[in-house]
mmCIF file as gemmi writes it, N, C-alpha and C atoms, coordinates in Angstrom:
data_model
loop_
_atom_site.group_PDB
_atom_site.id
_atom_site.type_symbol
_atom_site.label_atom_id
_atom_site.label_alt_id
_atom_site.label_comp_id
_atom_site.label_asym_id
_atom_site.label_entity_id
_atom_site.label_seq_id
_atom_site.pdbx_PDB_ins_code
_atom_site.Cartn_x
_atom_site.Cartn_y
_atom_site.Cartn_z
_atom_site.occupancy
_atom_site.B_iso_or_equiv
_atom_site.pdbx_formal_charge
_atom_site.auth_seq_id
_atom_site.auth_asym_id
_atom_site.pdbx_PDB_model_num
ATOM 1 N N . MET Axp A 1 ? 141.132 -63.092 104.17 1 0 ? 1 A 1
ATOM 2 C CA . MET Axp A 1 ? 141.303 -61.495 103.241 1 0 ? 1 A 1
ATOM 3 C C . MET Axp A 1 ? 142.237 -61.721 102.325 1 0 ? 1 A 1
ATOM 4 N N . ALA Axp A 2 ? 142.37 -61.295 100.888 1 0 ? 2 A 1
ATOM 5 C CA . ALA Axp A 2 ? 142.74 -61.432 99.661 1 0 ? 2 A 1
ATOM 6 C C . ALA Axp A 2 ? 144.462 -61.427 100.099 1 0 ? 2 A 1
ATOM 7 N N . TRP Axp A 3 ? 145.02 -61.514 99.412 1 0 ? 3 A 1
ATOM 8 C CA . TRP Axp A 3 ? 146.569 -61.459 99.832 1 0 ? 3 A 1
ATOM 9 C C . TRP Axp A 3 ? 147.122 -61.061 98.459 1 0 ? 3 A 1
ATOM 10 N N . ILE Axp A 4 ? 147.368 -60.529 98.075 1 0 ? 4 A 1
ATOM 11 C CA . ILE Axp A 4 ? 148.574 -59.917 96.264 1 0 ? 4 A 1
ATOM 12 C C . ILE Axp A 4 ? 149.845 -59.283 96.744 1 0 ? 4 A 1
ATOM 13 N N . GLU Axp A 5 ? 150.946 -60.165 96.219 1 0 ? 5 A 1
ATOM 14 C CA . GLU Axp A 5 ? 152.198 -60.26 96.324 1 0 ? 5 A 1
ATOM 15 C C . GLU Axp A 5 ? 152.616 -58.343 96.055 1 0 ? 5 A 1
ATOM 16 N N . THR Axp A 6 ? 153.347 -58.021 95.88 1 0 ? 6 A 1
ATOM 17 C CA . THR Axp A 6 ? 153.884 -56.139 96.53 1 0 ? 6 A 1
ATOM 18 C C . THR Axp A 6 ? 154.588 -56.386 95.779 1 0 ? 6 A 1
ATOM 19 N N . THR Axp A 7 ? 155.662 -55.625 95.009 1 0 ? 7 A 1
ATOM 20 C CA . THR Axp A 7 ? 156.556 -54.606 95.224 1 0 ? 7 A 1
ATOM 21 C C . THR Axp A 7 ? 156.926 -53.912 96.111 1 0 ? 7 A 1
ATOM 22 N N . PRO Axp A 8 ? 158.192 -53.537 96.848 1 0 ? 8 A 1
ATOM 23 C CA . PRO Axp A 8 ? 158.39 -52.505 97.925 1 0 ? 8 A 1
ATOM 24 C C . PRO Axp A 8 ? 159.009 -51.697 97.129 1 0 ? 8 A 1
ATOM 25 N N . LEU Axp A 9 ? 159.039 -50.788 97.719 1 0 ? 9 A 1
ATOM 26 C CA . LEU Axp A 9 ? 159.109 -49.675 97.605 1 0 ? 9 A 1
ATOM 27 C C . LEU Axp A 9 ? 160.825 -49.86 97.298 1 0 ? 9 A 1
ATOM 28 N N . GLU Axp A 10 ? 161.664 -50.407 98.176 1 0 ? 10 A 1
ATOM 29 C CA . GLU Axp A 10 ? 163.186 -50.647 97.589 1 0 ? 10 A 1
ATOM 30 C C . GLU Axp A 10 ? 163.443 -51.829 97.286 1 0 ? 10 A 1
ATOM 31 N N . GLY Axp A 11 ? 162.947 -52.772 95.988 1 0 ? 11 A 1
ATOM 32 C CA . GLY Axp A 11 ? 162.636 -52.823 94.369 1 0 ? 11 A 1
ATOM 33 C C . GLY Axp A 11 ? 161.878 -52.115 93.614 1 0 ? 11 A 1
ATOM 34 N N . ALA Axp A 12 ? 161.951 -51.588 93.924 1 0 ? 12 A 1
ATOM 35 C CA . ALA Axp A 12 ? 160.824 -50.705 92.638 1 0 ? 12 A 1
ATOM 36 C C . ALA Axp A 12 ? 161.831 -49.732 91.873 1 0 ? 12 A 1
ATOM 37 N N . GLN Axp A 13 ? 162.139 -50.851 90.614 1 0 ? 13 A 1
ATOM 38 C CA . GLN Axp A 13 ? 162.488 -49.972 88.988 1 0 ? 13 A 1
ATOM 39 C C . GLN Axp A 13 ? 162.399 -49.097 88.462 1 0 ? 13 A 1
ATOM 40 N N . GLY Axp A 14 ? 162.5 -48.152 87.749 1 0 ? 14 A 1
ATOM 41 C CA . GLY Axp A 14 ? 161.779 -47.79 86.126 1 0 ? 14 A 1
ATOM 42 C C . GLY Axp A 14 ? 160.967 -47.102 86.541 1 0 ? 14 A 1
ATOM 43 N N . GLU Axp A 15 ? 159.373 -47.379 86.229 1 0 ? 15 A 1
ATOM 44 C CA . GLU Axp A 15 ? 158.113 -46.171 85.968 1 0 ? 15 A 1
ATOM 45 C C . GLU Axp A 15 ? 157.681 -46.349 87.253 1 0 ? 15 A 1
ATOM 46 N N . LEU Axp A 16 ? 157.564 -47.977 87.716 1 0 ? 16 A 1
ATOM 47 C CA . LEU Axp A 16 ? 157.151 -47.581 88.948 1 0 ? 16 A 1
ATOM 48 C C . LEU Axp A 16 ? 157.983 -46.861 89.926 1 0 ? 16 A 1
ATOM 49 N N . GLN Axp A 17 ? 158.742 -47.142 90.216 1 0 ? 17 A 1
ATOM 50 C CA . GLN Axp A 17 ? 159.979 -46.171 91.059 1 0 ? 17 A 1
ATOM 51 C C . GLN Axp A 17 ? 159.4 -44.927 90.614 1 0 ? 17 A 1
ATOM 52 N N . ARG Axp A 18 ? 159.806 -44.197 89.597 1 0 ? 18 A 1
ATOM 53 C CA . ARG Axp A 18 ? 158.914 -43.018 89.748 1 0 ? 18 A 1
ATOM 54 C C . ARG Axp A 18 ? 157.642 -42.504 89.96 1 0 ? 18 A 1
ATOM 55 N N . LEU Axp A 19 ? 156.05 -44.079 90.332 1 0 ? 19 A 1
ATOM 56 C CA . LEU Axp A 19 ? 155.126 -43.528 90.914 1 0 ? 19 A 1
ATOM 57 C C . LEU Axp A 19 ? 155.249 -44.147 92.035 1 0 ? 19 A 1
ATOM 58 N N . TYR Axp A 20 ? 155.95 -44.9 92.879 1 0 ? 20 A 1
ATOM 59 C CA . TYR Axp A 20 ? 156.069 -44.542 94.008 1 0 ? 20 A 1
ATOM 60 C C . TYR Axp A 20 ? 156.65 -43.439 94.979 1 0 ? 20 A 1
ATOM 61 N N . GLN Axp A 21 ? 157.999 -42.579 94.388 1 0 ? 21 A 1
ATOM 62 C CA . GLN Axp A 21 ? 158.476 -40.87 94.659 1 0 ? 21 A 1
ATOM 63 C C . GLN Axp A 21 ? 157.74 -40.401 95.205 1 0 ? 21 A 1
ATOM 64 N N . SER Axp A 22 ? 156.088 -40.411 93.712 1 0 ? 22 A 1
ATOM 65 C CA . SER Axp A 22 ? 155.475 -39.306 93.994 1 0 ? 22 A 1
ATOM 66 C C . SER Axp A 22 ? 154.118 -39.834 94.124 1 0 ? 22 A 1
ATOM 67 N N . ALA Axp A 23 ? 154.185 -41.521 94.905 1 0 ? 23 A 1
ATOM 68 C CA . ALA Axp A 23 ? 153.336 -41.601 95.298 1 0 ? 23 A 1
ATOM 69 C C . ALA Axp A 23 ? 153.487 -41.611 97.119 1 0 ? 23 A 1
ATOM 70 N N . LEU Axp A 24 ? 154.609 -41.064 98.249 1 0 ? 24 A 1
ATOM 71 C CA . LEU Axp A 24 ? 155.165 -40.901 99.221 1 0 ? 24 A 1
ATOM 72 C C . LEU Axp A 24 ? 154.552 -39.995 99.955 1 0 ? 24 A 1
ATOM 73 N N . ASP Axp A 25 ? 154.173 -40.044 101.362 1 0 ? 25 A 1
ATOM 74 C CA . ASP Axp A 25 ? 153.033 -38.964 101.99 1 0 ? 25 A 1
ATOM 75 C C . ASP Axp A 25 ? 154.302 -38.637 102.247 1 0 ? 25 A 1
ATOM 76 N N . PRO Axp A 26 ? 154.472 -37.207 102.101 1 0 ? 26 A 1
ATOM 77 C CA . PRO Axp A 26 ? 155.177 -36.174 102.586 1 0 ? 26 A 1
ATOM 78 C C . PRO Axp A 26 ? 155.871 -36.216 104.062 1 0 ? 26 A 1
ATOM 79 N N . GLN Axp A 27 ? 154.985 -36.355 104.444 1 0 ? 27 A 1
ATOM 80 C CA . GLN Axp A 27 ? 155.418 -35.692 105.991 1 0 ? 27 A 1
ATOM 81 C C . GLN Axp A 27 ? 155.809 -37.375 106.802 1 0 ? 27 A 1
ATOM 82 N N . THR Axp A 28 ? 155.712 -38.316 105.875 1 0 ? 28 A 1
ATOM 83 C CA . THR Axp A 28 ? 156.863 -39.509 106.75 1 0 ? 28 A 1
ATOM 84 C C . THR Axp A 28 ? 157.561 -40.214 105.424 1 0 ? 28 A 1
ATOM 85 N N . GLY Axp A 29 ? 157.426 -40.063 104.64 1 0 ? 29 A 1
ATOM 86 C CA . GLY Axp A 29 ? 158.743 -40.086 103.576 1 0 ? 29 A 1
ATOM 87 C C . GLY Axp A 29 ? 157.755 -42.054 103.625 1 0 ? 29 A 1
ATOM 88 N N . GLU Axp A 30 ? 156.41 -42.393 103.84 1 0 ? 30 A 1
ATOM 89 C CA . GLU Axp A 30 ? 156.189 -43.232 102.968 1 0 ? 30 A 1
ATOM 90 C C . GLU Axp A 30 ? 155.579 -43.861 102.444 1 0 ? 30 A 1
ATOM 91 N N . LEU Axp A 31 ? 155.235 -45.632 102.373 1 0 ? 31 A 1
ATOM 92 C CA . LEU Axp A 31 ? 153.752 -45.848 101.286 1 0 ? 31 A 1
ATOM 93 C C . LEU Axp A 31 ? 153.052 -45.974 101.295 1 0 ? 31 A 1
ATOM 94 N N . ASP Axp A 32 ? 152.043 -45.395 101.211 1 0 ? 32 A 1
ATOM 95 C CA . ASP Axp A 32 ? 151.208 -46.646 101.884 1 0 ? 32 A 1
ATOM 96 C C . ASP Axp A 32 ? 150.568 -47.608 101.327 1 0 ? 32 A 1
ATOM 97 N N . ASN Axp A 33 ? 149.929 -49.084 101.989 1 0 ? 33 A 1
ATOM 98 C CA . ASN Axp A 33 ? 149.893 -50.449 101.172 1 0 ? 33 A 1
ATOM 99 C C . ASN Axp A 33 ? 148.612 -49.665 99.624 1 0 ? 33 A 1
ATOM 100 N N . ILE Axp A 34 ? 148.65 -49.358 99.934 1 0 ? 34 A 1
ATOM 101 C CA . ILE Axp A 34 ? 147.138 -48.885 98.695 1 0 ? 34 A 1
ATOM 102 C C . ILE Axp A 34 ? 147.69 -49.673 97.916 1 0 ? 34 A 1
ATOM 103 N N . MET Axp A 35 ? 148.587 -48.557 98.156 1 0 ? 35 A 1
ATOM 104 C CA . MET Axp A 35 ? 149.32 -47.728 96.775 1 0 ? 35 A 1
ATOM 105 C C . MET Axp A 35 ? 150.545 -48.611 96.275 1 0 ? 35 A 1
ATOM 106 N N . SER Axp A 36 ? 151.142 -49.506 96.779 1 0 ? 36 A 1
ATOM 107 C CA . SER Axp A 36 ? 152.394 -50.702 97.064 1 0 ? 36 A 1
ATOM 108 C C . SER Axp A 36 ? 150.895 -51.701 95.948 1 0 ? 36 A 1
ATOM 109 N N . ILE Axp A 37 ? 149.845 -51.541 96.319 1 0 ? 37 A 1
ATOM 110 C CA . ILE Axp A 37 ? 149.218 -52.704 95.757 1 0 ? 37 A 1
ATOM 111 C C . ILE Axp A 37 ? 148.762 -53.49 94.342 1 0 ? 37 A 1
ATOM 112 N N . HIS Axp A 38 ? 148.864 -51.59 94.032 1 0 ? 38 A 1
ATOM 113 C CA . HIS Axp A 38 ? 149.769 -51.325 92.642 1 0 ? 38 A 1
ATOM 114 C C . HIS Axp A 38 ? 150.208 -51.652 91.561 1 0 ? 38 A 1
ATOM 115 N N . SER Axp A 39 ? 151.647 -52.411 92.444 1 0 ? 39 A 1
ATOM 116 C CA . SER Axp A 39 ? 153.325 -52.508 91.521 1 0 ? 39 A 1
ATOM 117 C C . SER Axp A 39 ? 152.718 -53.593 90.98 1 0 ? 39 A 1
ATOM 118 N N . ALA Axp A 40 ? 151.667 -54.255 90.603 1 0 ? 40 A 1
ATOM 119 C CA . ALA Axp A 40 ? 151.29 -55.594 89.188 1 0 ? 40 A 1
ATOM 120 C C . ALA Axp A 40 ? 151.044 -54.646 87.996 1 0 ? 40 A 1
ATOM 121 N N . ASN Axp A 41 ? 150.63 -52.806 88.165 1 0 ? 41 A 1
ATOM 122 C CA . ASN Axp A 41 ? 149.797 -52.261 87.424 1 0 ? 41 A 1
ATOM 123 C C . ASN Axp A 41 ? 149.96 -51.143 87.099 1 0 ? 41 A 1
ATOM 124 N N . PRO Axp A 42 ? 151.575 -50.344 87.202 1 0 ? 42 A 1
ATOM 125 C CA . PRO Axp A 42 ? 151.63 -49.063 87.117 1 0 ? 42 A 1
ATOM 126 C C . PRO Axp A 42 ? 150.655 -47.725 86.164 1 0 ? 42 A 1
ATOM 127 N N . GLU Axp A 43 ? 150.257 -49.141 85.608 1 0 ? 43 A 1
ATOM 128 C CA . GLU Axp A 43 ? 148.425 -47.743 84.957 1 0 ? 43 A 1
ATOM 129 C C . GLU Axp A 43 ? 148.01 -47.565 86.444 1 0 ? 43 A 1
ATOM 130 N N . GLY Axp A 44 ? 146.883 -48.922 86.483 1 0 ? 44 A 1
ATOM 131 C CA . GLY Axp A 44 ? 146.64 -48.54 87.743 1 0 ? 44 A 1
ATOM 132 C C . GLY Axp A 44 ? 146.903 -47.783 88.754 1 0 ? 44 A 1
ATOM 133 N N . LEU Axp A 45 ? 148.377 -47.786 89.235 1 0 ? 45 A 1
ATOM 134 C CA . LEU Axp A 45 ? 148.902 -46.788 90.292 1 0 ? 45 A 1
ATOM 135 C C . LEU Axp A 45 ? 149.092 -45.66 89.55 1 0 ? 45 A 1
ATOM 136 N N . ALA Axp A 46 ? 149.46 -45.734 88.474 1 0 ? 46 A 1
ATOM 137 C CA . ALA Axp A 46 ? 149.267 -43.94 87.65 1 0 ? 46 A 1
ATOM 138 C C . ALA Axp A 46 ? 147.805 -43.456 87.686 1 0 ? 46 A 1
ATOM 139 N N . ALA Axp A 47 ? 146.857 -44.292 87.289 1 0 ? 47 A 1
ATOM 140 C CA . ALA Axp A 47 ? 146.011 -43.385 87.381 1 0 ? 47 A 1
ATOM 141 C C . ALA Axp A 47 ? 144.788 -43.162 88.866 1 0 ? 47 A 1
ATOM 142 N N . HIS Axp A 48 ? 145.339 -44.209 89.73 1 0 ? 48 A 1
ATOM 143 C CA . HIS Axp A 48 ? 144.745 -43.641 91.432 1 0 ? 48 A 1
ATOM 144 C C . HIS Axp A 48 ? 145.611 -41.863 91.889 1 0 ? 48 A 1
ATOM 145 N N . LEU Axp A 49 ? 146.462 -42.235 91.608 1 0 ? 49 A 1
ATOM 146 C CA . LEU Axp A 49 ? 147.425 -41.066 91.531 1 0 ? 49 A 1
ATOM 147 C C . LEU Axp A 49 ? 146.726 -39.704 90.975 1 0 ? 49 A 1
ATOM 148 N N . ALA Axp A 50 ? 145.852 -39.845 90.177 1 0 ? 50 A 1
ATOM 149 C CA . ALA Axp A 50 ? 145.488 -39.275 88.946 1 0 ? 50 A 1
ATOM 150 C C . ALA Axp A 50 ? 144.339 -38.708 89.741 1 0 ? 50 A 1
ATOM 151 N N . LEU Axp A 51 ? 143.549 -39.72 89.64 1 0 ? 51 A 1
ATOM 152 C CA . LEU Axp A 51 ? 142.669 -39.587 90.748 1 0 ? 51 A 1
ATOM 153 C C . LEU Axp A 51 ? 142.362 -39.331 91.882 1 0 ? 51 A 1
ATOM 154 N N . TYR Axp A 52 ? 143.77 -39.086 93.378 1 0 ? 52 A 1
ATOM 155 C CA . TYR Axp A 52 ? 143.663 -38.264 94.052 1 0 ? 52 A 1
ATOM 156 C C . TYR Axp A 52 ? 144.175 -37.075 93.777 1 0 ? 52 A 1
ATOM 157 N N . THR Axp A 53 ? 144.715 -36.868 93.286 1 0 ? 53 A 1
ATOM 158 C CA . THR Axp A 53 ? 145.356 -35.763 93.547 1 0 ? 53 A 1
ATOM 159 C C . THR Axp A 53 ? 144.206 -34.484 92.899 1 0 ? 53 A 1
ATOM 160 N N . ALA Axp A 54 ? 143.5 -34.968 91.531 1 0 ? 54 A 1
ATOM 161 C CA . ALA Axp A 54 ? 142.433 -33.839 91.072 1 0 ? 54 A 1
ATOM 162 C C . ALA Axp A 54 ? 141.773 -33.916 92.124 1 0 ? 54 A 1
ATOM 163 N N . ALA Axp A 55 ? 141.008 -35.006 93.395 1 0 ? 55 A 1
ATOM 164 C CA . ALA Axp A 55 ? 139.515 -34.8 94.309 1 0 ? 55 A 1
ATOM 165 C C . ALA Axp A 55 ? 140.947 -34.102 95.546 1 0 ? 55 A 1
ATOM 166 N N . MET Axp A 56 ? 141.738 -34.701 95.965 1 0 ? 56 A 1
ATOM 167 C CA . MET Axp A 56 ? 142.109 -33.515 96.613 1 0 ? 56 A 1
ATOM 168 C C . MET Axp A 56 ? 143.221 -32.466 97.021 1 0 ? 56 A 1
ATOM 169 N N . ARG Axp A 57 ? 143.63 -32.503 95.187 1 0 ? 57 A 1
ATOM 170 C CA . ARG Axp A 57 ? 144.322 -30.874 95.402 1 0 ? 57 A 1
ATOM 171 C C . ARG Axp A 57 ? 144.096 -29.345 94.591 1 0 ? 57 A 1
ATOM 172 N N . GLY Axp A 58 ? 142.814 -30.541 93.745 1 0 ? 58 A 1
ATOM 173 C CA . GLY Axp A 58 ? 142.384 -29.882 92.394 1 0 ? 58 A 1
ATOM 174 C C . GLY Axp A 58 ? 141.056 -28.923 92.307 1 0 ? 58 A 1
ATOM 175 N N . THR Axp A 59 ? 140.988 -28.383 94.104 1 0 ? 59 A 1
ATOM 176 C CA . THR Axp A 59 ? 140.529 -26.358 93.874 1 0 ? 59 A 1
ATOM 177 C C . THR Axp A 59 ? 140.989 -26.405 94.8 1 0 ? 59 A 1
ATOM 178 N N . THR Axp A 60 ? 140.814 -25.029 94.762 1 0 ? 60 A 1
ATOM 179 C CA . THR Axp A 60 ? 140.775 -24.476 96.366 1 0 ? 60 A 1
ATOM 180 C C . THR Axp A 60 ? 140.264 -23.674 96.894 1 0 ? 60 A 1
ATOM 181 N N . SER Axp A 61 ? 139.05 -23.463 97.011 1 0 ? 61 A 1
ATOM 182 C CA . SER Axp A 61 ? 137.519 -24.046 97.312 1 0 ? 61 A 1
ATOM 183 C C . SER Axp A 61 ? 137.554 -24.652 98.912 1 0 ? 61 A 1
ATOM 184 N N . LEU Axp A 62 ? 137.863 -25.52 98.732 1 0 ? 62 A 1
ATOM 185 C CA . LEU Axp A 62 ? 138.643 -26.518 100.167 1 0 ? 62 A 1
ATOM 186 C C . LEU Axp A 62 ? 139.747 -26.431 100.534 1 0 ? 62 A 1
ATOM 187 N N . ARG Axp A 63 ? 139.391 -26.042 102.461 1 0 ? 63 A 1
ATOM 188 C CA . ARG Axp A 63 ? 140.951 -26.483 102.323 1 0 ? 63 A 1
ATOM 189 C C . ARG Axp A 63 ? 141.024 -27.632 102.763 1 0 ? 63 A 1
ATOM 190 N N . LYS Axp A 64 ? 142.964 -27.502 102.438 1 0 ? 64 A 1
ATOM 191 C CA . LYS Axp A 64 ? 143.192 -29.292 102.3 1 0 ? 64 A 1
ATOM 192 C C . LYS Axp A 64 ? 142.463 -29.751 104.223 1 0 ? 64 A 1
ATOM 193 N N . VAL Axp A 65 ? 142.413 -29.016 105.309 1 0 ? 65 A 1
ATOM 194 C CA . VAL Axp A 65 ? 141.688 -30.165 106.519 1 0 ? 65 A 1
ATOM 195 C C . VAL Axp A 65 ? 140.425 -31.035 105.997 1 0 ? 65 A 1
ATOM 196 N N . ASP Axp A 66 ? 139.436 -29.897 105.512 1 0 ? 66 A 1
ATOM 197 C CA . ASP Axp A 66 ? 138.668 -29.551 104.601 1 0 ? 66 A 1
ATOM 198 C C . ASP Axp A 66 ? 137.896 -30.913 104.354 1 0 ? 66 A 1
ATOM 199 N N . ARG Axp A 67 ? 139.238 -31.251 103.164 1 0 ? 67 A 1
ATOM 200 C CA . ARG Axp A 67 ? 139.157 -32.11 101.909 1 0 ? 67 A 1
ATOM 201 C C . ARG Axp A 67 ? 139.161 -33.837 102.703 1 0 ? 67 A 1
ATOM 202 N N . GLU Axp A 68 ? 140.531 -33.767 103.979 1 0 ? 68 A 1
ATOM 203 C CA . GLU Axp A 68 ? 141.088 -34.773 104.68 1 0 ? 68 A 1
ATOM 204 C C . GLU Axp A 68 ? 139.393 -35.152 105.176 1 0 ? 68 A 1
ATOM 205 N N . LEU Axp A 69 ? 138.645 -34.819 106.034 1 0 ? 69 A 1
ATOM 206 C CA . LEU Axp A 69 ? 137.235 -34.263 106.774 1 0 ? 69 A 1
ATOM 207 C C . LEU Axp A 69 ? 136.639 -35.029 105.902 1 0 ? 69 A 1
ATOM 208 N N . ILE Axp A 70 ? 137.024 -34.711 104.832 1 0 ? 70 A 1
ATOM 209 C CA . ILE Axp A 70 ? 135.35 -35.25 104.333 1 0 ? 70 A 1
ATOM 210 C C . ILE Axp A 70 ? 136.049 -36.416 103.503 1 0 ? 70 A 1
ATOM 211 N N . ALA Axp A 71 ? 136.815 -36.824 103.299 1 0 ? 71 A 1
ATOM 212 C CA . ALA Axp A 71 ? 137.418 -38.144 102.846 1 0 ? 71 A 1
ATOM 213 C C . ALA Axp A 71 ? 137.604 -38.527 104.072 1 0 ? 71 A 1
ATOM 214 N N . LEU Axp A 72 ? 137.343 -38.905 104.942 1 0 ? 72 A 1
ATOM 215 C CA . LEU Axp A 72 ? 137.607 -39.663 106.325 1 0 ? 72 A 1
ATOM 216 C C . LEU Axp A 72 ? 136.098 -39.201 106.739 1 0 ? 72 A 1
ATOM 217 N N . ILE Axp A 73 ? 134.598 -38.44 107.1 1 0 ? 73 A 1
ATOM 218 C CA . ILE Axp A 73 ? 132.888 -39.188 106.888 1 0 ? 73 A 1
ATOM 219 C C . ILE Axp A 73 ? 132.812 -40.405 105.301 1 0 ? 73 A 1
ATOM 220 N N . VAL Axp A 74 ? 133.528 -40.451 104.869 1 0 ? 74 A 1
ATOM 221 C CA . VAL Axp A 74 ? 132.871 -40.828 103.65 1 0 ? 74 A 1
ATOM 222 C C . VAL Axp A 74 ? 133.588 -42.224 103.302 1 0 ? 74 A 1
ATOM 223 N N . SER Axp A 75 ? 134.659 -42.607 103.956 1 0 ? 75 A 1
ATOM 224 C CA . SER Axp A 75 ? 135.368 -43.95 104.442 1 0 ? 75 A 1
ATOM 225 C C . SER Axp A 75 ? 134.573 -44.791 105.724 1 0 ? 75 A 1
ATOM 226 N N . GLN Axp A 76 ? 134.271 -43.383 106.102 1 0 ? 76 A 1
ATOM 227 C CA . GLN Axp A 76 ? 133.14 -44.268 107.808 1 0 ? 76 A 1
ATOM 228 C C . GLN Axp A 76 ? 132.235 -44.564 107.334 1 0 ? 76 A 1
ATOM 229 N N . LYS Axp A 77 ? 130.892 -43.943 106.741 1 0 ? 77 A 1
ATOM 230 C CA . LYS Axp A 77 ? 129.763 -44.138 106.575 1 0 ? 77 A 1
ATOM 231 C C . LYS Axp A 77 ? 130.041 -45.327 105.183 1 0 ? 77 A 1
ATOM 232 N N . ASN Axp A 78 ? 131.048 -45.6 104.375 1 0 ? 78 A 1
ATOM 233 C CA . ASN Axp A 78 ? 131.468 -46.104 103.861 1 0 ? 78 A 1
ATOM 234 C C . ASN Axp A 78 ? 132.501 -48.062 103.943 1 0 ? 78 A 1
ATOM 235 N N . ASP Axp A 79 ? 131.951 -47.827 105.611 1 0 ? 79 A 1
ATOM 236 C CA . ASP Axp A 79 ? 132.977 -49.687 106.691 1 0 ? 79 A 1
ATOM 237 C C . ASP Axp A 79 ? 133.635 -49.343 105.929 1 0 ? 79 A 1
ATOM 238 N N . CYS Axp A 80 ? 134.556 -47.901 105.731 1 0 ? 80 A 1
ATOM 239 C CA . CYS Axp A 80 ? 136.087 -48.767 105.223 1 0 ? 80 A 1
ATOM 240 C C . CYS Axp A 80 ? 136.81 -48.766 106.437 1 0 ? 80 A 1
ATOM 241 N N . HIS Axp A 81 ? 137.413 -49.188 106.911 1 0 ? 81 A 1
ATOM 242 C CA . HIS Axp A 81 ? 138.48 -49.22 107.276 1 0 ? 81 A 1
ATOM 243 C C . HIS Axp A 81 ? 139.889 -49.427 108.589 1 0 ? 81 A 1
ATOM 244 N N . TYR Axp A 82 ? 140.431 -49.052 106.289 1 0 ? 82 A 1
ATOM 245 C CA . TYR Axp A 82 ? 141.843 -48.007 106.434 1 0 ? 82 A 1
ATOM 246 C C . TYR Axp A 82 ? 141.884 -46.777 106.276 1 0 ? 82 A 1
């Protein structure tokens, strides 16, 4: 398994801190590991957040729970264990 050095939430400063704050889980206040992986490249984190926001909040034709279920099924089909 690969190991990537990340900047923890508590150690983030400047633009990375701002991006981390926008990436926090609204229910738990925690930062997902997949988001902290981008700490070496904040531009990548910004792009990831933009894509996620567009996919998960960009349409009103599906309820949030339906979008989450679709994401779950796609992850299972792709054998994603995250």
